[in-house]
C-alpha positions as CSV (number, residue, x, y, z in Angstrom):
1,M,0.0,0.0,0.0
2,T,1.4,3.4,-1.0
3,T,1.3,5.9,1.9
4,E,0.7,9.5,1.6
5,S,4.1,10.4,2.8
6,Q,5.6,8.3,0.1
7,A,3.4,9.8,-2.5
8,D,4.6,13.3,-1.4
9,A,8.2,12.2,-1.5
10,Q,7.7,11.0,-5.1
11,G,6.1,14.4,-6.0
12,E,2.8,12.9,-7.0
13,P,0.1,15.5,-7.4
14,K,-3.0,15.5,-5.2
15,P,-6.3,14.7,-6.9
16,G,-8.7,17.6,-7.7
17,T,-12.1,18.1,-6.0
18,L,-14.1,16.1,-8.6
19,Q,-11.5,13.3,-8.5
20,A,-11.8,13.2,-4.7
21,L,-15.6,13.0,-4.8
22,A,-15.5,10.3,-7.5
23,V,-13.9,7.9,-5.1
24,Y,-17.3,7.4,-3.5
25,G,-18.7,6.1,-6.8
26,E,-16.0,3.4,-7.3
27,R,-16.9,-0.3,-7.0
28,R,-14.9,-0.7,-3.9
29,S,-16.7,2.1,-2.0
30,L,-20.1,0.7,-3.1
31,V,-19.1,-2.8,-1.9
32,M,-17.9,-1.2,1.4
33,L,-21.4,0.3,1.8
34,S,-23.0,-3.2,1.7
35,L,-20.3,-4.7,4.0
36,G,-20.9,-1.9,6.5
37,F,-24.6,-2.8,6.4
38,A,-23.7,-6.5,7.0
39,S,-21.6,-5.5,10.0
40,G,-24.1,-3.2,11.6
41,L,-27.2,-5.4,11.3
42,P,-26.2,-8.3,13.6
43,N,-24.5,-5.9,16.0
44,L,-27.7,-4.0,16.9
45,L,-30.0,-7.1,16.6
46,I,-28.2,-8.8,19.5
47,F,-27.0,-5.8,21.4
48,D,-30.1,-3.6,21.4
49,T,-33.2,-4.9,19.6
50,L,-33.1,-8.3,21.3
51,S,-33.6,-6.6,24.7
52,A,-37.0,-5.3,23.5
53,W,-38.0,-8.9,22.5
54,L,-36.8,-10.2,25.9
55,R,-38.7,-7.5,27.8
56,D,-41.8,-8.2,25.7
57,A,-41.4,-11.9,26.8
58,G,-41.6,-10.8,30.4
59,L,-38.0,-11.2,31.4
60,S,-36.4,-9.1,34.1
61,L,-34.0,-6.2,33.5
62,E,-31.2,-8.1,35.2
63,V,-31.5,-11.0,32.8
64,I,-31.7,-8.6,29.8
65,A,-28.6,-6.8,31.0
66,F,-26.7,-10.1,31.1
67,F,-27.5,-10.6,27.4
68,G,-25.5,-7.5,26.7
69,L,-22.4,-9.6,27.3
70,A,-23.1,-11.3,24.0
71,T,-21.2,-8.4,22.5
72,L,-18.1,-9.1,24.6
73,A,-16.6,-10.7,21.5
74,Y,-16.2,-7.2,19.9
75,S,-13.9,-6.2,22.7
76,L,-11.8,-9.3,22.5
77,K,-11.6,-9.9,18.7
78,F,-7.9,-9.1,18.5
79,L,-7.3,-12.3,20.4
80,W,-8.4,-14.6,17.5
81,A,-7.5,-12.2,14.7
82,P,-4.2,-14.1,14.1
83,L,-6.3,-17.1,13.1
84,V,-8.0,-14.9,10.4
85,D,-4.6,-13.8,9.2
86,R,-3.1,-17.3,9.1
87,V,-5.8,-19.9,8.4
88,Q,-7.2,-20.4,4.9
89,V,-10.8,-21.4,4.4
90,P,-10.8,-24.8,2.6
91,L,-12.1,-25.1,-1.0
92,I,-13.3,-21.5,-1.6
93,T,-10.1,-19.5,-0.9
94,K,-8.8,-20.2,-4.4
95,W,-12.1,-18.9,-5.8
96,L,-12.7,-15.8,-3.7
97,G,-9.3,-15.1,-2.1
98,H,-8.4,-15.2,1.6
99,R,-10.5,-12.3,3.0
100,R,-13.6,-12.7,0.9
101,S,-13.8,-16.4,1.7
102,W,-13.7,-15.6,5.4
103,M,-16.4,-13.0,5.0
104,L,-18.7,-15.3,3.1
105,I,-18.3,-18.0,5.8
106,C,-19.0,-15.5,8.6
107,Q,-22.1,-14.2,6.8
108,V,-23.5,-17.7,6.3
109,L,-23.0,-18.4,10.0
110,I,-24.6,-15.1,11.0
111,V,-27.7,-16.0,8.9
112,L,-27.7,-19.4,10.6
113,G,-27.4,-17.8,14.1
114,L,-30.2,-15.3,13.5
115,W,-32.4,-18.0,12.0
116,L,-31.8,-20.1,15.2
117,I,-32.7,-17.1,17.3
118,A,-35.8,-16.6,15.2
119,G,-36.9,-20.1,16.0
120,T,-36.5,-19.8,19.8
121,N,-39.0,-18.8,22.4
122,P,-37.1,-16.9,25.2
123,A,-39.8,-17.6,27.7
124,V,-39.2,-21.4,27.3
125,N,-35.6,-21.8,26.0
126,L,-33.8,-18.8,27.4
127,G,-30.5,-20.6,27.7
128,M,-30.6,-21.6,24.0
129,M,-31.3,-18.1,23.0
130,A,-28.4,-16.8,25.0
131,L,-26.1,-19.4,23.4
132,F,-27.3,-18.4,19.9
133,A,-26.8,-14.7,20.8
134,V,-23.2,-15.4,21.9
135,F,-22.6,-17.3,18.7
136,V,-23.9,-14.5,16.5
137,G,-21.8,-12.0,18.5
138,F,-18.6,-14.1,18.1
139,V,-19.1,-14.6,14.4
140,S,-20.1,-11.0,13.8
141,A,-17.0,-9.8,15.6
142,T,-15.0,-12.1,13.4
143,Q,-16.7,-10.7,10.3
144,D,-15.6,-7.2,11.4
145,I,-12.0,-8.4,11.6
146,V,-12.2,-9.7,8.0
147,I,-14.0,-6.7,6.7
148,D,-11.4,-4.3,8.1
149,A,-8.6,-6.4,6.7
150,W,-10.2,-6.5,3.2
151,R,-10.9,-2.8,3.3
152,I,-7.2,-2.1,4.1
153,E,-5.8,-4.5,1.5
154,A,-8.3,-3.7,-1.3
155,A,-7.4,0.1,-1.6
156,V,-4.4,2.4,-1.4
157,T,-4.1,4.7,1.7
158,E,-5.4,7.8,-0.2
159,K,-8.8,5.9,-0.7
160,Q,-9.1,4.6,2.8
161,G,-11.0,7.7,3.9
162,A,-13.7,7.0,1.3
163,M,-13.7,3.3,2.2
164,A,-14.1,4.1,5.9
165,A,-16.9,6.6,5.2
166,A,-18.8,4.1,3.0
167,Y,-18.5,1.5,5.8
168,Q,-19.8,3.9,8.4
169,W,-22.7,4.9,6.2
170,G,-23.7,1.3,5.6
171,F,-23.3,0.6,9.4
172,R,-25.6,3.5,10.2
173,I,-28.2,2.4,7.7
174,A,-28.2,-1.1,9.2
175,M,-28.6,0.4,12.7
176,I,-31.7,2.2,11.6
177,V,-33.1,-0.9,9.9
178,A,-32.3,-3.2,12.8
179,G,-33.6,-0.7,15.3
180,V,-36.9,0.1,13.7
181,V,-38.0,-2.7,11.3
182,P,-38.1,-5.6,13.8
183,L,-40.0,-3.6,16.3
184,A,-42.6,-2.5,13.7
185,L,-42.9,-6.0,12.3
186,S,-43.2,-7.6,15.7
187,E,-46.6,-5.9,16.1
188,F,-48.0,-7.7,13.0
189,V,-46.1,-10.9,12.5
190,G,-44.3,-11.5,15.9
191,W,-40.7,-11.4,16.9
192,N,-39.8,-14.7,15.5
193,T,-40.8,-13.8,12.0
194,S,-39.3,-10.4,12.2
195,Y,-35.9,-11.9,13.1
196,A,-36.2,-14.4,10.3
197,I,-36.6,-11.5,7.9
198,M,-33.6,-9.8,9.4
199,A,-31.6,-13.0,8.7
200,L,-32.6,-12.8,5.1
201,L,-31.4,-9.1,4.9
202,M,-27.8,-10.4,5.4
203,A,-28.0,-11.2,1.7
204,V,-26.9,-7.6,1.2
205,G,-23.6,-8.5,2.6
206,V,-23.3,-11.7,0.7
207,L,-23.9,-9.8,-2.6
208,G,-21.3,-7.3,-1.5
209,V,-18.7,-10.1,-1.0
210,L,-19.5,-11.8,-4.4
211,G,-19.3,-8.4,-6.1
212,A,-16.1,-7.3,-4.4
213,P,-12.8,-7.1,-6.3
214,R,-10.1,-9.4,-5.0
215,E,-7.9,-7.8,-2.4
216,A,-4.1,-7.8,-2.8
217,Q,-2.5,-11.3,-2.6
218,H,-2.6,-12.2,1.1
219,E,0.7,-13.5,2.5
220,V,0.1,-16.3,5.0
221,R,3.1,-16.3,7.3
222,K,4.1,-19.8,8.3
223,I,5.1,-20.6,11.8
224,D,8.1,-22.9,11.5
225,A,8.3,-25.4,14.4
226,D,10.0,-28.2,12.5
227,D,13.1,-27.9,14.7
228,I,11.2,-28.8,17.8
229,P,10.5,-32.5,18.4
230,R,6.9,-33.6,18.5
231,R,5.8,-35.0,21.9
232,P,2.0,-35.5,21.6
233,G,1.4,-36.3,25.3
234,R,3.3,-33.4,26.7
235,D,2.3,-31.0,24.0
236,G,-1.4,-31.9,24.5
237,L,-1.2,-31.1,28.3
238,E,0.7,-27.9,27.6
239,W,-1.9,-26.8,25.0
240,A,-4.7,-27.4,27.6
241,L,-2.9,-25.4,30.3
242,R,-2.0,-22.5,27.9
243,L,-5.4,-22.3,26.4
244,G,-7.0,-22.4,29.9
245,L,-4.9,-19.5,31.0
246,F,-5.6,-17.8,27.7
247,V,-9.4,-18.1,28.2
248,L,-9.1,-16.9,31.8
249,G,-7.1,-13.9,30.8
250,A,-9.5,-13.1,28.0
251,L,-12.5,-13.2,30.4
252,V,-10.8,-10.9,32.9
253,L,-9.6,-8.5,30.1
254,G,-13.0,-8.6,28.4
255,S,-14.8,-7.9,31.6
256,G,-12.6,-4.8,32.1
257,L,-13.2,-3.6,28.6
258,A,-16.9,-4.1,28.8
259,G,-17.2,-2.7,32.3
260,N,-19.3,-5.7,33.3
261,A,-18.1,-8.4,35.7
262,A,-21.1,-10.7,35.3
263,I,-19.2,-13.5,33.6
264,L,-16.4,-13.5,36.3
265,S,-18.9,-13.4,39.2
266,T,-21.0,-16.1,37.6
267,G,-18.0,-18.3,37.1
268,L,-16.8,-17.8,40.7
269,T,-20.3,-18.6,42.0
270,N,-20.5,-21.8,40.0
271,I,-17.3,-23.1,41.6
272,G,-18.5,-22.3,45.1
273,L,-17.0,-18.9,45.7
274,P,-20.0,-16.6,46.2
275,G,-18.2,-14.2,48.5
276,P,-15.4,-13.3,46.0
277,A,-18.0,-13.1,43.2
278,A,-20.0,-10.5,45.1
279,G,-16.8,-8.6,45.9
280,I,-15.8,-8.4,42.3
281,E,-19.3,-7.2,41.3
282,A,-19.2,-4.5,43.9
283,L,-15.7,-3.4,43.0
284,W,-16.6,-3.3,39.3
285,S,-19.8,-1.3,39.8
286,A,-18.5,1.2,42.4
287,K,-18.9,4.9,41.5
288,P,-16.6,6.5,40.5
289,G,-13.8,4.2,41.5
290,G,-15.1,1.1,39.7
291,I,-13.4,2.3,36.5
292,F,-10.0,1.8,38.1
293,A,-10.9,-1.8,38.9
294,Q,-12.0,-2.3,35.3
295,V,-8.8,-0.9,34.0
296,A,-6.9,-3.1,36.4
297,G,-8.8,-6.0,35.0
298,V,-7.7,-5.1,31.5
299,L,-4.0,-5.0,32.6
300,I,-4.3,-8.2,34.7
301,G,-6.0,-10.0,31.8
302,A,-3.4,-8.8,29.3
303,I,-0.6,-10.1,31.6
304,V,-2.2,-13.5,32.0
305,I,-2.6,-13.7,28.2
306,F,1.0,-12.7,27.7
307,L,2.1,-15.4,30.1
308,A,-0.1,-18.0,28.4
309,A,1.5,-17.2,25.0
310,R,5.1,-16.7,26.2
311,P,7.6,-19.5,25.3
312,A,8.7,-21.4,28.4
313,P,12.0,-20.1,29.7
314,G,14.9,-22.3,28.9
315,R,13.2,-24.7,26.6
316,E,11.3,-24.5,23.3
317,T,8.0,-26.3,22.8
318,R,5.6,-26.4,19.9
319,P,2.6,-24.8,21.7
320,G,4.9,-22.0,23.0
321,R,6.3,-21.4,19.6
322,Y,2.9,-21.3,17.9
323,L,1.2,-19.0,20.4
324,G,4.2,-16.8,20.9
325,V,4.6,-16.2,17.2
326,A,0.9,-15.9,16.4
327,L,0.3,-13.2,19.0
328,G,3.8,-11.7,19.3
329,A,4.8,-11.4,15.6
330,P,2.2,-8.7,14.7
331,L,3.5,-6.5,17.6
332,A,7.1,-7.2,16.8
333,D,6.5,-6.4,13.1
334,F,4.9,-3.0,14.0
335,F,7.7,-2.0,16.4
336,R,10.3,-3.2,13.9
337,R,8.8,-1.1,11.1
338,Y,8.3,2.1,13.1
339,G,11.1,1.8,15.6
340,Q,11.3,4.6,18.1
341,A,8.3,6.3,16.5
342,A,6.0,3.3,17.4
343,G,5.4,4.6,21.0
344,L,4.5,8.1,19.6
345,I,2.1,6.5,17.1
346,L,0.4,4.4,19.7
347,A,0.1,7.5,22.0
348,L,-1.6,9.4,19.2
349,I,-4.1,6.5,18.7
350,C,-4.9,6.6,22.4
351,V,-5.5,10.3,22.7
352,Y,-6.7,11.3,19.3
353,R,-10.4,11.3,20.3
354,L,-9.9,11.8,24.0
355,S,-11.9,15.0,24.0
356,D,-14.9,13.0,22.6
357,F,-14.7,10.1,24.9
358,V,-14.8,12.2,28.1
359,L,-18.3,13.5,27.1
360,N,-20.1,10.8,29.0
361,I,-22.4,13.2,30.9
362,M,-24.1,14.8,27.9
363,N,-27.7,13.6,28.7
364,P,-27.5,14.9,32.3
365,F,-26.2,18.2,30.9
366,Y,-29.0,18.6,28.4
367,L,-31.6,17.7,31.1
368,D,-30.0,20.1,33.6
369,M,-30.2,22.9,31.0
370,G,-34.0,22.4,30.9
371,F,-34.4,20.6,27.6
372,S,-37.2,18.0,27.6
373,K,-36.4,14.3,26.8
374,L,-38.4,14.6,23.6
375,E,-36.4,17.6,22.4
376,I,-33.1,15.9,23.2
377,A,-34.2,12.8,21.3
378,E,-35.4,14.7,18.3
379,V,-32.2,16.7,17.9
380,R,-29.7,14.0,18.8
381,K,-31.3,11.2,16.9
382,V,-32.5,13.0,13.8
383,L,-30.2,16.0,13.2
384,G,-27.3,14.3,14.9
385,A,-27.5,11.3,12.6
386,V,-27.7,13.5,9.5
387,M,-24.7,15.6,10.6
388,S,-22.7,12.5,11.5
389,V,-23.2,11.2,7.9
390,V,-22.0,14.6,6.6
391,G,-19.0,14.5,8.8
392,V,-18.0,11.0,7.8
393,G,-18.3,12.0,4.1
394,L,-16.2,15.2,4.6
395,G,-13.5,13.1,6.3
396,G,-13.3,10.7,3.4
397,F,-13.3,13.6,0.9
398,A,-10.5,15.4,2.8
399,I,-8.3,12.4,2.9
400,A,-8.7,11.8,-0.9
401,R,-8.3,15.5,-1.8
402,F,-5.6,16.7,0.7
403,G,-3.9,13.5,1.9
404,L,-4.2,11.4,5.0
405,I,-1.7,13.2,7.2
406,R,-3.1,16.7,6.5
407,A,-6.7,15.4,7.1
408,L,-5.5,13.7,10.4
409,V,-4.1,17.0,11.7
410,V,-7.3,18.8,10.8
411,G,-9.3,16.1,12.5
412,A,-7.3,16.5,15.7
413,F,-8.8,20.0,16.0
414,A,-12.3,18.8,15.5
415,G,-13.0,17.4,19.0
416,P,-11.6,20.3,21.0
417,I,-13.5,22.9,18.9
418,S,-16.8,21.1,19.1
419,N,-16.4,20.8,22.9
420,L,-16.0,24.6,23.1
421,V,-19.3,24.9,21.3
422,F,-20.9,23.0,24.1
423,A,-19.4,25.5,26.6
424,W,-21.1,28.2,24.5
425,L,-24.4,26.2,24.6
426,A,-24.3,26.2,28.4
427,T,-24.6,30.0,28.4
428,Q,-27.6,30.1,26.0
429,G,-30.2,28.4,28.1
430,P,-32.7,25.8,26.7
431,Q,-32.9,27.2,23.2
432,I,-33.5,24.5,20.5
433,W,-31.7,26.4,17.8
434,A,-28.5,26.6,20.1
435,L,-28.8,22.8,20.9
436,S,-29.1,22.1,17.2
437,I,-26.0,24.1,16.3
438,A,-24.0,22.4,19.1
439,I,-25.1,18.9,18.3
440,G,-24.7,19.5,14.6
441,V,-21.1,20.8,15.0
442,D,-20.3,17.9,17.4
443,N,-21.5,15.2,15.1
444,I,-19.8,16.6,12.0
445,A,-16.6,16.9,14.0
446,A,-16.8,13.4,15.4
447,G,-17.6,11.9,12.0
448,F,-14.7,13.7,10.4
449,A,-12.2,12.8,13.1
450,G,-13.4,9.2,13.3
451,T,-13.0,8.6,9.6
452,C,-9.4,10.1,9.7
453,L,-8.5,7.9,12.6
454,I,-9.8,4.8,11.0
455,A,-7.9,5.5,7.8
456,Y,-4.7,6.3,9.7
457,M,-4.9,3.1,11.8
458,S,-5.4,1.2,8.5
459,S,-2.3,2.7,7.1
460,L,-0.2,1.4,10.0
461,T,-0.8,-2.3,9.3
462,G,1.8,-4.6,7.7
463,P,1.5,-7.3,5.0
464,G,0.4,-10.6,6.5
465,F,-0.7,-9.0,9.8
466,T,-3.5,-6.7,8.7
467,A,-6.3,-8.2,10.6
468,T,-4.4,-8.7,13.9
469,Q,-2.8,-5.3,13.9
470,Y,-5.9,-3.3,13.1
471,A,-7.9,-5.3,15.6
472,L,-5.3,-4.4,18.3
473,F,-5.4,-0.7,17.3
474,S,-9.2,-0.5,17.4
475,S,-9.3,-2.1,20.8
476,L,-6.7,0.3,22.2
477,Y,-7.9,3.7,21.1
478,A,-10.8,4.1,23.6
479,L,-9.1,2.7,26.7
480,L,-7.5,5.9,28.0
481,G,-10.7,7.8,27.4
482,K,-12.7,5.3,29.4
483,L,-10.4,5.9,32.4
484,I,-10.5,9.7,32.2
485,A,-14.2,9.8,31.5
486,S,-14.9,8.3,35.0
487,Q,-14.0,11.7,36.5
488,S,-16.2,13.9,34.3
489,G,-19.0,14.3,36.9
490,R,-16.6,15.1,39.7
491,I,-15.0,17.8,37.6
492,V,-18.3,19.5,36.9
493,E,-19.5,19.4,40.6
494,G,-16.0,20.3,41.9
495,A,-15.8,23.4,39.7
496,A,-19.4,24.3,40.6
497,T,-18.6,24.1,44.3
498,A,-15.5,26.3,43.8
499,A,-17.5,28.8,41.9
500,D,-20.2,29.0,44.7
501,S,-17.6,29.5,47.4
502,G,-16.3,32.6,45.6
503,A,-13.0,31.1,44.8
504,M,-11.8,29.9,41.4
505,F,-14.4,30.0,38.6
506,A,-16.7,32.4,40.4
507,S,-16.2,35.0,37.7
508,L,-18.1,32.7,35.3
509,K,-21.3,32.8,37.3
510,P,-22.6,36.2,35.8
511,L,-22.8,34.4,32.4
512,F,-25.9,32.6,33.8
513,Y,-27.8,35.3,35.7
514,N,-30.1,36.3,32.9
515,L,-31.0,32.9,31.6
516,P,-34.6,31.5,31.8
517,P,-35.5,30.2,35.3
518,Q,-35.6,26.5,34.2
519,T,-31.9,26.6,33.3
520,F,-30.1,24.5,35.8
521,A,-33.1,24.9,38.1
522,S,-32.6,21.6,39.9
523,A,-28.9,22.3,40.6
524,M,-29.4,22.9,44.4
525,E,-31.4,19.7,44.7
526,K,-29.0,17.5,42.7
527,S,-25.6,18.9,43.3
528,G,-26.0,21.3,46.3
529,V,-24.9,24.4,44.3
530,S,-26.6,27.3,42.8
531,A,-27.9,27.3,39.2
532,A,-25.2,29.8,38.0
533,A,-22.5,27.8,39.8
534,L,-23.6,24.5,38.0
535,G,-23.5,26.4,34.7
536,A,-20.0,27.6,35.5
537,G,-19.0,24.0,36.4
538,Y,-20.2,22.7,33.0
539,V,-18.3,25.5,31.2
540,V,-15.1,24.6,33.1
541,F,-15.6,20.9,32.2
542,F,-16.0,21.6,28.5
543,V,-12.9,23.8,28.4
544,Y,-11.0,21.1,30.3
545,S,-12.2,18.5,27.8
546,A,-11.0,20.8,24.9
547,L,-7.6,21.1,26.6
548,L,-7.3,17.4,26.7
549,G,-7.8,17.4,22.9
550,T,-4.6,19.5,22.6
551,L,-2.6,16.4,23.4
552,G,-4.0,14.9,20.2
553,I,-3.2,18.0,18.2
554,A,0.4,18.1,19.5
555,L,0.9,14.4,18.7
556,A,-0.7,14.7,15.3
557,F,1.8,17.4,14.3
558,M,4.7,15.3,15.7
559,V,3.5,12.2,13.7
560,A,3.1,14.4,10.6
561,R,6.8,15.2,10.8
562,L,7.9,11.5,10.9
563,P,9.8,10.2,7.8
564,P,7.9,7.8,5.6
565,V,8.3,4.1,6.4
566,Q,9.7,2.1,3.5
567,E,7.5,-0.9,2.8
568,E,9.0,-4.3,2.6
569,T,8.3,-6.9,-0.1
570,T,9.1,-9.8,2.2
571,A,9.3,-10.3,5.9
572,E,9.9,-13.1,8.3
573,A,7.2,-14.1,10.8
């Protein structure tokens, strides 16, 4: 794949405006639209819409919440991404190529899983429905691994923006379809039939796979263990121990990423340890400190996985070689290609959208301002969705027209600027026009920045490790934001208390004296501060979140100055 920096070094001219827009009409972009639809459809069907079916069947909210763990596979997909990179699908790989054969198999299995869900009555066979939902979640996450890999390998870097935009458009269309159509159909034909119809809609993805051009020749990197003697008995025991540790680490890591310890606590309860199970549940759900327990779970799980895959000290074994190379080679390849710049690049991925991820208190903010729930829903769901589509398209256009690195730098400014617009909104009171401007700007900015980050992460992958490396990047980029976002509410209330005491931030209170009386009217009851002080607290928070975004801006400029990486035609695993 030719990178933008390499193109600049070779003096290649940038495409004009019409050429940049024409990327969206290319065959690959249209295929990406259908693949985005195939990715979004099962995601929402098992993560969101299924909860409505379960509630309609009379199940408790506790049981419904547990079903949300079916999507845990999306957080852990990087763990089996090496299989997608290294294992060929028998018979059809020669016909469709490595990536498309994997996509087709995944889509067939998703259809099967949705069909099985459609044939199940949750009131009678709840366990079977849970099993089918987990199956669909696992296969759907695997499909996402392959779709990302095909997208990266089927187009040059300059067209990755358009590919990412088309994918996100298709995904959003699927979310609308999966969120609305089954609910409407269930009133007339029942839930079972509506899910059967959703299974048939996966044909959109199948048609996309069959119509997709073949990606670049995939290089399956062989793991050479011929120098290690075969010892079936010992190797079998070691495989069992390593895979057991691997699964344990994955459960701990996934529970931390998902912020839900239900699987861990259930497992401990089943082996006769109800006390530790309750302790973990309480630790995970504590406010606001539970987030630190969750991050600790991510780190502990990662260490356990590392130990499970690490070759035994002092002696080589076949299981150790296979797991060590399969999981370690993609990381080693990345650090080898980027050298000392690798840490800088990973830091940029972690902080690029930090100013967006800390905005986890927006619904309380809108309600505190005096907007009704209906007003919030109308503006966020309708206008927000439209502006998000616009932002995604602008991001793809900017990458094609001006180059990936320039667009990446511009995108780094998007989050901080949109957060300052929210600070302005706080001073306007419950005005629909002001809410529309703020949400519109925020969704355009988020769509633009998200597309640039996806394209940039795509450009970092190496031949033979595309699926694994991209899965790792996509699992990494939200982790720091999750930790920092846990303190958002405390920052607002701490700044409001300081403003009320006449100390720091008190000078912001006059901004809110002339607003309508419903603005922050419940501040004293909820937070123990005056309405003007709570408004000042929100302004401080949004300025703080914008300042966090300057880290991404600085790192984006530093990454833009890095020399281009020379691609290799061959590499050792």
